[in-house]
C-alpha positions in Angstrom: 23.2 -3.6 -4.7 21.2 -0.5 -3.8 19.3 -0.5 -0.5 15.6 -1.0 -1.0 13.4 1.6 0.7 9.8 1.2 1.7 7.8 4.4 1.3 4.4 5.7 2.3 3.2 5.1 -1.3 4.2 1.5 -1.0 2.3 1.2 2.3 -0.8 2.9 0.8 -0.8 0.4 -2.1 -0.5 -2.6 0.2 -3.1 -1.3 2.6 -5.6 -0.8 -0.3 -4.8 -4.3 -1.6 -5.2 -5.8 1.9 -8.6 -4.1 2.3 -9.9 -5.4 -1.0 -10.0 -2.0 -2.6 -12.7 -0.9 -0.2 -13.4 2.8 -0.8 -14.4 3.5 2.8 -10.7 3.9 3.7 -9.2 7.3 3.2 -5.5 7.1 2.9 -5.0 10.5 1.2 -3.2 13.4 2.8 -0.7 13.3 5.7 -1.5 10.0 7.4 2.0 9.3 8.7 1.2 9.8 12.4 -2.5 8.7 12.3 -3.3 5.5 14.2 -4.2 2.6 11.9 -7.4 2.2 14.0 -8.4 5.8 13.1 -7.8 5.0 9.4 -10.2 2.1 9.8 -7.7 -0.8 9.9 -8.3 -3.4 12.5 -5.8 -6.1 13.6 -6.9 -8.6 10.9 -6.3 -6.1 8.1 -2.9 -5.3 9.6 -2.0 -8.9 9.8 -2.9 -9.2 6.1 -0.9 -6.1 5.4 2.1 -7.5 7.3 1.9 -10.7 5.3 1.9 -8.9 2.0 4.9 -6.8 3.1 6.8 -10.0 4.1 6.1 -11.7 0.8 6.8 -8.8 -1.4 9.9 -7.5 0.4 11.4 -10.7 1.8 11.5 -9.7 5.4 9.9 -11.1 8.6 7.6 -9.1 10.8 6.6 -10.4 14.2 2.9 -10.1 15.1 3.9 -8.0 18.1 5.6 -5.5 15.8 2.4 -5.0 14.0 0.6 -4.1 17.2 3.4 -1.8 18.4 3.9 -0.1 15.0 0.4 1.5 15.2 1.0 4.3 12.7 2.2 4.4 9.1 5.4 6.1 10.2 6.2 3.5 12.7 5.4 0.6 10.3 7.5 2.2 7.5 10.4 2.7 9.9 10.1 -1.0 11.0 10.0 -2.3 7.5 13.0 -0.1 6.4 15.0 -1.4 9.4 14.2 -4.9 8.3 15.2 -4.1 4.7 18.5 -2.5 5.9 19.3 -5.7 7.9 19.1 -7.7 4.6 21.9 -5.7 3.0 
C-alpha cells in the first residue's frame, strides 16, 4: 500500500471547509510559513480543522499539537508524520 501524503492543497481545502467557505480568508500564494492567526484562523477554527483531518485521514492529533503547529508547514509535517506511523 502506498503511503498517503497530506499536501498544502489538502490543508487549504479543509481550512476552507472548516471556515464555512467564508471568503474573508485568503489562502492563495505562499502561505506555508504564515502563522494561522495571520491567516485569520483562531483556535476554534483550528480545532475544527484538526477534527476534519482526523476523520478524513484516520489519525489522531493532540490539541497541544494544534497550538504548536502554528503554520501550515508545521501542521502538514505533523499530519504526514502521523500518516507515516500508520504504514
